SETORLUM-467573 format. One line per field, with one value per atom (N, C-alpha, C): residue in three letters; atom name; x, y, z. Coordinates in steps of 0.2 Angstrom, whole numbers, always signed. Each point is the difference from the previous one (the first is absolute). Example, Ala and Ser with C-alpha at 12.3 -4.5 7.8 and 13.67 -1.06 7.14 Angstrom:
residues 2
residuo = c(ALA|ALA|ALA|SER|SER|SER) .
atomo = c(N|CA|C|N|CA|C) .
xx = c(+66|-4|+4|-2|+4|-4) .
yy = c(-28|+6|+6|+5|+6|+5) .
zz = c(+39|+0|+0|-4|+1|+3) .
This chain:
residues 235
residuo = c(UNK|UNK|UNK|UNK|UNK|UNK|UNK|UNK|UNK|UNK|UNK|UNK|UNK|UNK|UNK|UNK|UNK|UNK|UNK|UNK|UNK|UNK|UNK|UNK|UNK|UNK|UNK|UNK|UNK|UNK|UNK|UNK|UNK|UNK|UNK|UNK|UNK|UNK|UNK|UNK|UNK|UNK|UNK|UNK|UNK|UNK|UNK|UNK|UNK|UNK|UNK|UNK|UNK|UNK|UNK|UNK|UNK|UNK|UNK|UNK|UNK|UNK|UNK|UNK|UNK|UNK|UNK|UNK|UNK|UNK|UNK|UNK|UNK|UNK|UNK|UNK|UNK|UNK|UNK|UNK|UNK|UNK|UNK|UNK|UNK|UNK|UNK|UNK|UNK|UNK|UNK|UNK|UNK|UNK|UNK|UNK|UNK|UNK|UNK|UNK|UNK|UNK|UNK|UNK|UNK|UNK|UNK|UNK|UNK|UNK|UNK|UNK|UNK|UNK|UNK|UNK|UNK|UNK|UNK|UNK|UNK|UNK|UNK|UNK|UNK|UNK|UNK|UNK|UNK|UNK|UNK|UNK|UNK|UNK|UNK|UNK|UNK|UNK|UNK|UNK|UNK|UNK|UNK|UNK|UNK|UNK|UNK|UNK|UNK|UNK|UNK|UNK|UNK|UNK|UNK|UNK|UNK|UNK|UNK|UNK|UNK|UNK|UNK|UNK|UNK|UNK|UNK|UNK|UNK|UNK|UNK|UNK|UNK|UNK|UNK|UNK|UNK|UNK|UNK|UNK|UNK|UNK|UNK|UNK|UNK|UNK|UNK|UNK|UNK|UNK|UNK|UNK|UNK|UNK|UNK|UNK|UNK|UNK|UNK|UNK|UNK|UNK|UNK|UNK|UNK|UNK|UNK|UNK|UNK|UNK|UNK|UNK|UNK|UNK|UNK|UNK|UNK|UNK|UNK|UNK|UNK|UNK|UNK|UNK|UNK|UNK|UNK|UNK|UNK|UNK|UNK|UNK|UNK|UNK|UNK|UNK|UNK|UNK|UNK|UNK|UNK|UNK|UNK|UNK|UNK|UNK|UNK|UNK|UNK|UNK|UNK|UNK|UNK|UNK|UNK|UNK|UNK|UNK|UNK|UNK|UNK|UNK|UNK|UNK|UNK|UNK|UNK|UNK|UNK|UNK|UNK|UNK|UNK|UNK|UNK|UNK|UNK|UNK|UNK|UNK|UNK|UNK|UNK|UNK|UNK|UNK|UNK|UNK|UNK|UNK|UNK|UNK|UNK|UNK|UNK|UNK|UNK|UNK|UNK|UNK|UNK|UNK|UNK|UNK|UNK|UNK|UNK|UNK|UNK|UNK|UNK|UNK|UNK|UNK|UNK|UNK|UNK|UNK|UNK|UNK|UNK|UNK|UNK|UNK|UNK|UNK|UNK|UNK|UNK|UNK|UNK|UNK|UNK|UNK|UNK|UNK|UNK|UNK|UNK|UNK|UNK|UNK|UNK|UNK|UNK|UNK|UNK|UNK|UNK|UNK|UNK|UNK|UNK|UNK|UNK|UNK|UNK|UNK|UNK|UNK|UNK|UNK|UNK|UNK|UNK|UNK|UNK|UNK|UNK|UNK|UNK|UNK|UNK|UNK|UNK|UNK|UNK|UNK|UNK|UNK|UNK|UNK|UNK|UNK|UNK|UNK|UNK|UNK|UNK|UNK|UNK|UNK|UNK|UNK|UNK|UNK|UNK|UNK|UNK|UNK|UNK|UNK|UNK|UNK|UNK|UNK|UNK|UNK|UNK|UNK|UNK|UNK|UNK|UNK|UNK|UNK|UNK|UNK|UNK|UNK|UNK|UNK|UNK|UNK|UNK|UNK|UNK|UNK|UNK|UNK|UNK|UNK|UNK|UNK|UNK|UNK|UNK|UNK|UNK|UNK|UNK|UNK|UNK|UNK|UNK|UNK|UNK|UNK|UNK|UNK|UNK|UNK|UNK|UNK|UNK|UNK|UNK|UNK|UNK|UNK|UNK|UNK|UNK|UNK|UNK|UNK|UNK|UNK|UNK|UNK|UNK|UNK|UNK|UNK|UNK|UNK|UNK|UNK|UNK|UNK|UNK|UNK|UNK|UNK|UNK|UNK|UNK|UNK|UNK|UNK|UNK|UNK|UNK|UNK|UNK|UNK|UNK|UNK|UNK|UNK|UNK|UNK|UNK|UNK|UNK|UNK|UNK|UNK|UNK|UNK|UNK|UNK|UNK|UNK|UNK|UNK|UNK|UNK|UNK|UNK|UNK|UNK|UNK|UNK|UNK|UNK|UNK|UNK|UNK|UNK|UNK|UNK|UNK|UNK|UNK|UNK|UNK|UNK|UNK|UNK|UNK|UNK|UNK|UNK|UNK|UNK|UNK|UNK|UNK|UNK|UNK|UNK|UNK|UNK|UNK|UNK|UNK|UNK|UNK|UNK|UNK|UNK|UNK|UNK|UNK|UNK|UNK|UNK|UNK|UNK|UNK|UNK|UNK|UNK|UNK|UNK|UNK|UNK|UNK|UNK|UNK|UNK|UNK|UNK|UNK|UNK|UNK|UNK|UNK|UNK|UNK|UNK|UNK|UNK|UNK|UNK|UNK|UNK|UNK|UNK|UNK|UNK|UNK|UNK|UNK|UNK|UNK|UNK|UNK|UNK|UNK|UNK|UNK|UNK|UNK|UNK|UNK|UNK|UNK|UNK|UNK|UNK|UNK|UNK|UNK|UNK|UNK|UNK|UNK|UNK|UNK|UNK|UNK|UNK|UNK|UNK|UNK|UNK|UNK|UNK|UNK|UNK|UNK|UNK|UNK|UNK|UNK|UNK|UNK|UNK|UNK|UNK|UNK|UNK|UNK|UNK|UNK|UNK|UNK|UNK|UNK|UNK|UNK|UNK|UNK|UNK|UNK|UNK|UNK|UNK|UNK|UNK|UNK|UNK|UNK|UNK|UNK|UNK|UNK|UNK|UNK|UNK|UNK|UNK|UNK|UNK|UNK|UNK|UNK|UNK|UNK|UNK|UNK|UNK|UNK|UNK|UNK|UNK|UNK|UNK|UNK|UNK|UNK|UNK|UNK) .
atomo = c(N|CA|C|N|CA|C|N|CA|C|N|CA|C|N|CA|C|N|CA|C|N|CA|C|N|CA|C|N|CA|C|N|CA|C|N|CA|C|N|CA|C|N|CA|C|N|CA|C|N|CA|C|N|CA|C|N|CA|C|N|CA|C|N|CA|C|N|CA|C|N|CA|C|N|CA|C|N|CA|C|N|CA|C|N|CA|C|N|CA|C|N|CA|C|N|CA|C|N|CA|C|N|CA|C|N|CA|C|N|CA|C|N|CA|C|N|CA|C|N|CA|C|N|CA|C|N|CA|C|N|CA|C|N|CA|C|N|CA|C|N|CA|C|N|CA|C|N|CA|C|N|CA|C|N|CA|C|N|CA|C|N|CA|C|N|CA|C|N|CA|C|N|CA|C|N|CA|C|N|CA|C|N|CA|C|N|CA|C|N|CA|C|N|CA|C|N|CA|C|N|CA|C|N|CA|C|N|CA|C|N|CA|C|N|CA|C|N|CA|C|N|CA|C|N|CA|C|N|CA|C|N|CA|C|N|CA|C|N|CA|C|N|CA|C|N|CA|C|N|CA|C|N|CA|C|N|CA|C|N|CA|C|N|CA|C|N|CA|C|N|CA|C|N|CA|C|N|CA|C|N|CA|C|N|CA|C|N|CA|C|N|CA|C|N|CA|C|N|CA|C|N|CA|C|N|CA|C|N|CA|C|N|CA|C|N|CA|C|N|CA|C|N|CA|C|N|CA|C|N|CA|C|N|CA|C|N|CA|C|N|CA|C|N|CA|C|N|CA|C|N|CA|C|N|CA|C|N|CA|C|N|CA|C|N|CA|C|N|CA|C|N|CA|C|N|CA|C|N|CA|C|N|CA|C|N|CA|C|N|CA|C|N|CA|C|N|CA|C|N|CA|C|N|CA|C|N|CA|C|N|CA|C|N|CA|C|N|CA|C|N|CA|C|N|CA|C|N|CA|C|N|CA|C|N|CA|C|N|CA|C|N|CA|C|N|CA|C|N|CA|C|N|CA|C|N|CA|C|N|CA|C|N|CA|C|N|CA|C|N|CA|C|N|CA|C|N|CA|C|N|CA|C|N|CA|C|N|CA|C|N|CA|C|N|CA|C|N|CA|C|N|CA|C|N|CA|C|N|CA|C|N|CA|C|N|CA|C|N|CA|C|N|CA|C|N|CA|C|N|CA|C|N|CA|C|N|CA|C|N|CA|C|N|CA|C|N|CA|C|N|CA|C|N|CA|C|N|CA|C|N|CA|C|N|CA|C|N|CA|C|N|CA|C|N|CA|C|N|CA|C|N|CA|C|N|CA|C|N|CA|C|N|CA|C|N|CA|C|N|CA|C|N|CA|C|N|CA|C|N|CA|C|N|CA|C|N|CA|C|N|CA|C|N|CA|C|N|CA|C|N|CA|C|N|CA|C|N|CA|C|N|CA|C|N|CA|C|N|CA|C|N|CA|C|N|CA|C|N|CA|C|N|CA|C|N|CA|C|N|CA|C|N|CA|C|N|CA|C|N|CA|C|N|CA|C|N|CA|C|N|CA|C|N|CA|C|N|CA|C|N|CA|C|N|CA|C|N|CA|C|N|CA|C|N|CA|C|N|CA|C|N|CA|C|N|CA|C|N|CA|C|N|CA|C|N|CA|C|N|CA|C|N|CA|C|N|CA|C|N|CA|C|N|CA|C|N|CA|C|N|CA|C|N|CA|C|N|CA|C|N|CA|C|N|CA|C|N|CA|C|N|CA|C|N|CA|C|N|CA|C|N|CA|C|N|CA|C|N|CA|C|N|CA|C|N|CA|C|N|CA|C|N|CA|C|N|CA|C|N|CA|C) .
xx = c(-148|+0|+2|-3|+2|+5|+5|+5|+0|+2|+1|+6|+5|+7|+3|+2|+4|+7|+5|+7|+3|+3|+3|+8|+3|+7|+0|+4|+0|+7|+4|+7|-1|+6|+0|-6|+0|-5|-7|-2|-7|-1|+4|-1|+0|+4|+0|-7|-2|-6|-6|+0|-5|+0|+6|+1|-3|+2|-2|-8|-3|-7|-4|+3|-3|+0|+5|+1|-5|-1|-4|-7|-2|-7|+0|-1|+1|-6|-5|-6|+1|+5|+1|+1|-3|+2|+5|+6|+6|+3|+1|+3|+7|+5|+6|+1|+2|+2|+7|+3|+8|+1|+4|+1|+5|+5|+5|-2|+4|-1|+4|+6|+4|+4|+2|+4|+7|+3|+7|+4|+6|+4|-1|+0|-1|+4|+1|+4|-5|+3|-4|+1|+7|+1|+2|+1|+2|-5|-1|-5|+3|-5|+2|-3|+2|-2|-8|-2|-8|-3|+2|-4|+1|+6|+1|-5|-1|-5|-7|-2|-6|-1|+6|+0|-1|+4|+0|-6|-1|-6|-7|+0|-7|-2|+5|-1|+1|+4|+2|+5|+5|+4|+7|+1|+6|+3|-4|+3|+2|-4|+2|+7|+0|+6|+6|-1|+6|+3|-4|+2|+1|-2|+1|+3|+2|+3|+6|+4|+6|-2|+3|-1|+4|-2|+4|+3|+6|+3|+0|-5|-1|+3|+2|+3|+7|+5|+6|+2|+3|+1|+8|+2|+8|+1|+5|+1|+8|+2|+7|+1|+7|+2|+2|+2|+2|-1|-1|-2|+5|+6|+5|+1|-4|+1|-2|+4|-1|-6|-3|-6|+1|+6|+2|+1|+1|+2|-7|-5|-7|-3|-4|-4|-6|-1|-5|-5|-7|-5|-4|-1|-4|+1|-5|+0|+7|+2|+6|-2|-6|-3|-6|-3|-6|-6|-4|-6|-5|-3|-4|-7|-2|-7|+2|-4|+2|-2|+4|-2|+2|-2|+1|+2|+4|+2|-4|-5|-5|+1|-3|+0|-8|-1|-7|-4|+2|-4|-2|+4|-2|-5|+2|-5|-7|+0|-6|-4|+3|-4|-3|+4|-2|-6|+1|-6|-6|+1|-6|-4|+4|-2|-4|+3|-4|-6|-1|-6|-5|+2|-5|-2|+5|-2|-5|+0|-4|-7|-1|-7|-1|+6|-1|+0|-3|-1|+6|+3|+5|-1|+1|+0|+7|+3|+7|+1|+3|+2|-6|-1|-6|+2|-2|+2|-6|+1|-5|+0|-5|-1|-3|-4|-3|-3|-1|-3|-5|-6|-5|-1|+1|+0|-6|-4|-7|+0|+0|+0|-6|+1|-5|-4|+2|-4|+4|-2|+4|+5|+6|+6|+0|+3|+0|+7|+3|+6|-1|+2|+0|+7|-1|+7|-1|+6|+0|+3|-4|+2|-2|+4|-1|-4|+3|-3|-6|-3|-6|+1|-5|+0|-5|+1|-4|-1|-6|-1|-1|+4|+0|-3|-6|-2|+3|+1|+3|-2|+0|-2|+6|+6|+7|+5|+4|+5|+7|+5|+6|+5|+4|+5|+7|+2|+6|+4|-1|+3|+8|+2|+7|+1|+6|+1|-5|-4|-6|-4|-1|-4|-7|-4|-6|-5|-2|-5|+3|+7|+3|+0|+2|+0|-7|-5|-7|-3|+2|-3|+5|+5|+5|+4|+1|+4|+8|+1|+7|+3|+5|+4|+8|+3|+8|+3|+5|+3|+6|-2|+5|+5|-1|+5|+5|-1|+6|+1|+3|+1|+6|-2|+5|+0|+5|+0|+3|-2|+3|+1|+5|+1|+1|-1|+2|+3|+4|+3|+2|+1|+3|+6|+5|+7|+2|+5|+2|+8|+3|+7|+2|-4|+2|+3|+4|+3|-5|+1|-4|+2|-5|+2|+3|-2|+2|+5|+3|+4|+7|+3|+6|+5|+0|+5|+0|-6|-1|+2|-2|+2|+8|+3|+8|+3|-4|+3|-2|-6|-2|-2|+5|-1|-4|+2|-3|-7|-2|-7|-4|+3|-3|-2|+5|-2|-4|-2|-4|-8|-1|-7|-1|-4|-1|-6|-4|-5|+2|-5|+2|-2|+6|-1|-4|+1|-3|-7|-3|-7|-4|+4|-2|-1|-4|+0|+6|+5|+6|-1|+0|-1|+7|+2|+6|-2|+2|-3|+5|-3|+4|-4|+3|-3|-5|-7|-5|-2|+3|-2|+1|-3|+2|-1|+4|-1|-1|-6|-2|+2|+4|+2|-3) .
yy = c(+26|-6|+0|-3|+0|-6|+1|-5|-2|-6|-2|+3|+0|+3|+4|+6|+4|+1|-2|+1|+5|+5|+6|-2|-1|-2|-7|-1|-7|-3|+3|-3|-6|-3|-6|-1|+5|+0|-1|+5|+0|-6|-2|-6|-7|+0|-6|-1|+6|+0|-2|+2|-2|-7|-3|-7|-4|+1|-4|+1|+6|+1|-4|+0|-3|-8|-2|-7|-3|+4|-2|+2|+5|+2|+1|-6|+1|+5|+0|+4|+8|+1|+7|+5|+6|+5|+4|+0|+3|+5|+6|+5|+2|+0|+3|+6|+5|+7|+1|+1|+1|+6|+5|+7|+0|-5|+0|-4|+2|-4|-7|+1|-6|+1|-6|+1|+2|+4|+2|-4|+1|-3|+4|-4|+3|-3|+3|-3|-6|-5|-6|-6|-1|-6|-6|+0|-5|-3|-6|-3|-4|+0|-4|-7|-5|-7|+0|+4|+0|+2|+6|+2|-4|-4|-5|-6|-2|-5|+2|+6|+3|+0|+2|+0|-7|-5|-6|-5|+0|-4|+3|+6|+3|+3|+4|+2|-5|-5|-4|+2|+4|+3|-3|-6|-4|+0|-2|+0|+6|+5|+7|+3|-1|+2|-4|-6|-4|+1|+3|+1|+7|+5|+7|+4|-3|+4|-4|+2|-3|-3|-5|-3|+4|+0|+4|-4|+1|-3|+4|+2|+3|+6|+2|+6|-1|+5|+0|+7|+1|+6|+1|+6|+1|+6|-1|+5|+1|+7|+1|+5|+0|+5|+7|+0|+7|+0|+5|+1|-3|-1|-3|-7|-3|-7|-4|-5|-4|-5|-2|-4|-7|-3|-6|+0|+6|+2|+2|+0|+2|-6|+2|-5|-2|-6|-2|-5|+2|-4|-3|-6|-3|-7|-4|-7|-2|-6|-3|-4|-3|-4|+3|-3|+2|+1|+5|+2|-6|-2|-6|+2|+6|+3|+4|+0|+4|+7|+4|+7|+2|+6|+3|+7|+1|+7|+1|+5|+0|+7|+0|+5|+3|+5|+2|+1|+3|+2|-6|-5|-7|-3|-1|-3|+3|+7|+3|-1|+0|+0|-8|-5|-7|-1|+3|-1|+3|+6|+4|-4|-3|-4|-6|-3|-6|+2|+6|+2|+1|+3|+1|-7|-4|-7|-3|+1|-3|+3|+6|+2|+7|+3|+7|+5|+6|+5|+5|+3|+4|+7|+5|+7|+3|+1|+2|+4|+6|+4|+4|+0|+3|+4|+6|+4|+1|-2|+1|+7|+4|+7|+1|-5|+0|-6|-1|-6|+2|-3|+1|-6|+1|-6|+1|-6|+0|-6|+1|-6|-4|-7|-4|+1|+4|+1|+0|+3|+0|+5|-3|+5|+2|+6|+2|+3|-3|+3|+4|+6|+4|+1|-2|+0|+3|+1|+2|-6|-2|-6|+1|-1|+1|+7|+5|+7|+1|-4|+1|-1|+4|-1|-5|-4|-6|+0|-2|-2|-7|-3|-8|-2|-2|-3|-7|-1|-6|-1|-6|-2|+1|-2|+1|+4|+4|+3|-2|-3|-2|+5|+3|+5|-3|-1|-3|+5|+7|+5|+2|-5|+1|+7|+3|+6|+6|-1|+5|+0|-6|-2|+4|-1|+4|+0|-6|+0|+3|-2|+2|+8|+3|+7|+3|-3|+3|-1|-5|-1|+4|+2|+4|-5|-6|-5|+1|+3|+1|+6|-2|+5|-2|+5|-1|+0|-4|-1|+5|+6|+6|-1|-5|-1|-5|-3|-4|+1|+6|+1|-4|-3|-5|+2|-2|+0|-6|-1|-6|+2|-3|+1|-7|+0|-7|+2|-4|+1|-7|+0|-6|+2|-5|+1|-5|+1|-5|+0|-6|-1|-1|-2|-2|-6|-1|-7|-5|-6|-6|-3|-1|-3|-7|-4|-7|-1|+6|-1|-3|-3|-3|+5|+6|+5|+0|+1|+0|-6|-6|-6|-1|+3|+0|+5|+6|+5|-1|-3|-1|-8|-4|-7|-3|+3|-2|+3|+6|+2|-4|-2|-5|-6|-3|-7|+0|+6|+0|+0|+0|+0|-5|-5|-5|+2|+5|+2|+7|+2|+6|+7|+4|+6|+5|-1|+4|+0|-6|-1|+2|+2|+3|+7|+3|+7|+2|+3|+2|+7|+0|+6|+3|+5|+4|+4|-2|+3|+6|+6|+5|+3|+5|+3|+5|-2|+5|-1|-5|-1|-7|-2|-7|+1|-4|+0|-7|-1|-7|+0|-6|-1|-6) .
zz = c(-51|+3|+8|+4|+7|+1|+4|+2|+7|+1|+7|+3|-4|+3|-6|+2|-4|+3|-4|+3|-3|+4|-3|+0|-6|+0|-3|-6|-3|+0|+4|+1|+5|+3|+3|+5|+5|+5|-2|-5|-3|-4|-4|-4|+4|+5|+4|+4|+2|+4|-5|-6|-5|-2|+0|-2|+6|+6|+5|+1|+0|+0|-5|-6|-6|+1|+3|+1|+5|+5|+6|-2|-4|-1|-8|-4|-7|-3|+3|-2|+2|+4|+2|-6|+0|-5|+2|-3|+3|-6|+2|-4|+2|-4|+1|-3|+3|-3|+1|-6|+0|-4|+3|-3|-6|+0|-5|-6|-5|-7|+1|+3|+1|+6|+3|+7|-2|+5|+0|+5|+0|+6|+6|+6|+6|+5|+6|+6|+2|+2|+3|-4|-2|-4|+4|+6|+4|+5|+0|+4|+6|+5|+6|-1|+5|-1|+1|+4|+2|-7|-3|-6|-5|-1|-5|+1|+6|+1|-2|+1|-2|-8|-3|-7|-3|+3|-3|+2|+6|+3|-1|+1|+0|-8|-2|-7|-6|+2|-5|-6|+2|-5|+0|+2|+0|-7|-5|-6|-3|+1|-2|+3|+7|+4|-2|-1|-2|-7|-5|-7|-1|+4|-2|+5|+6|+5|+3|+5|+2|+7|+2|+7|+5|+6|+5|+5|+2|+6|+6|+3|+6|+1|+6|+2|+2|-2|+3|+2|+6|+4|+0|-1|+0|+4|+5|+5|+0|+1|+0|+6|+2|+5|-2|-7|-2|-8|-3|-7|-5|+1|-5|+2|+4|+1|-6|-2|-6|+1|-5|+0|+4|-1|+3|+7|+3|+7|+3|-3|+3|+3|+5|+3|-4|-2|-4|+3|+0|+3|-6|-1|-5|+0|-4|-1|-3|+2|-3|-6|+0|-5|-3|-5|-3|+4|-1|+4|-1|+6|+0|-2|+0|-3|-5|-6|-6|+1|-2|-1|-7|-2|-7|+0|-5|-2|-6|+0|-6|-3|-7|-4|+1|+4|+2|-6|-5|-5|-4|+0|-3|+4|+6|+5|+1|+0|+0|-6|-6|-6|+0|+2|-1|+5|+6|+5|-2|-3|-2|-6|-4|-6|+3|+5|+3|+3|+3|+3|-6|-5|-6|-3|+0|-3|+5|+6|+5|+0|-4|-1|+3|+3|+2|-5|+1|-6|+2|-5|+1|-4|+3|-3|+1|-6|-1|-6|+0|+6|+2|+7|+3|+6|+1|+5|+5|+6|+5|+3|+0|+2|+6|+2|+7|+2|+7|+3|+5|-1|+5|+4|+7|+4|+5|+0|+4|+4|+7|+4|-1|-1|-1|-6|-5|-6|-6|-5|-7|+0|-2|-1|-8|-1|-7|-1|-6|-3|-6|+0|-6|-3|-7|-3|-7|-3|-7|-4|-5|-4|-8|-4|-7|-2|+3|-1|+3|+4|+4|+7|+4|+7|+2|+4|+2|+7|+2|+7|+1|+4|+1|+7|+0|+7|+1|+7|+2|+7|+2|+7|+4|-3|+4|-5|+3|-3|+3|-4|+3|-2|+4|-1|-1|-6|-2|-4|+2|-4|+2|+5|+2|+4|-1|+3|+0|-5|-1|+6|+3|+6|+0|-5|-2|+6|+3|+5|+7|+1|+6|+0|-5|+0|+0|-3|+0|+7|+4|+7|+5|-2|+5|+4|-3|+4|-2|-6|-2|+3|+4|+4|+0|-3|+0|+7|+0|+7|+0|+3|+0|+5|+5|+6|-3|-5|-3|-7|-2|-7|-3|-5|-3|-8|-3|-8|-3|-6|-4|-7|-3|-7|-3|-7|-3|-7|-3|-6|-3|-7|-3|-3|+1|-3|-4|-5|-4|+1|-2|+1|+7|+4|+7|+1|+5|+1|+3|-2|+2|+6|+5|+6|-1|-5|-1|-6|-2|-6|+1|-5|+1|+3|-3|+3|+7|+3|+7|+4|-3|+3|+1|-5|+0|+5|+0|+4|+8|+1|+7|+1|+0|+0|+6|+6|+6|+0|-2|+0|-5|-6|-5|+3|+4|+3|+6|+3|+5|-2|-6|-2|-6|+0|-5|-4|+1|-4|-4|-3|-4|+4|+1|+3|-5|-7|-5|+0|+2|+0|+7|+5|+6|+0|+5|+1|+5|-2|+4|+3|+6|+4|+3|-2|+2|+6|+6|+6|+3|+2|+2|+6|+4|+5|-2|+1|-2|-8|-3|-7|-2|-5|-4|-7|-4|-7|-2|-4|-2|-8|-1|-7|-2) .
């Protein structure tokens, strides 16, 4: 079967593209190709106000976000003069009251799964798990995706191919556009911890009353950035 659009990657970007295309062009034949059996946790849990507007106003995910994810109270930045400076003595930048535009702290696996389900409900076809092995790109002509699906190798003709493969960047690598920035080498790590102190706990309010009274919204629901020279840590 020929498709109008073949989307490589069924997580947020791919599923969102499929949903919007199907709503604008109900008769479009859209195929989503997803390599995983189910989505796993990934970095990217916090939204900005702009992306939240896209999710609520364009994608129509207000109900899902409100019932399955956490509201976000903007950004908060913390600066210190020396490593042993207590938290109430740090310089804090952030809103005193609640954020005027909604943001969300999301569970990416839950959000990705829901949006992909919405795309399938809208009439998009899904191949999952399917591994793309090659792409054939022809300017102004028919594109071809070759993939392994259900133990068979298939060639999928499509008018358009959308690369939503994330860090794999399949089309960028194929066309030679993917270039690491060797002049600015940086590293990042992430982890999950249990038993940590709560920003808005009774214990902290009693211990740091001035800091507690300086903020009328929830610090816990914000993204708190501990700033250092040449580094920052986002909590």
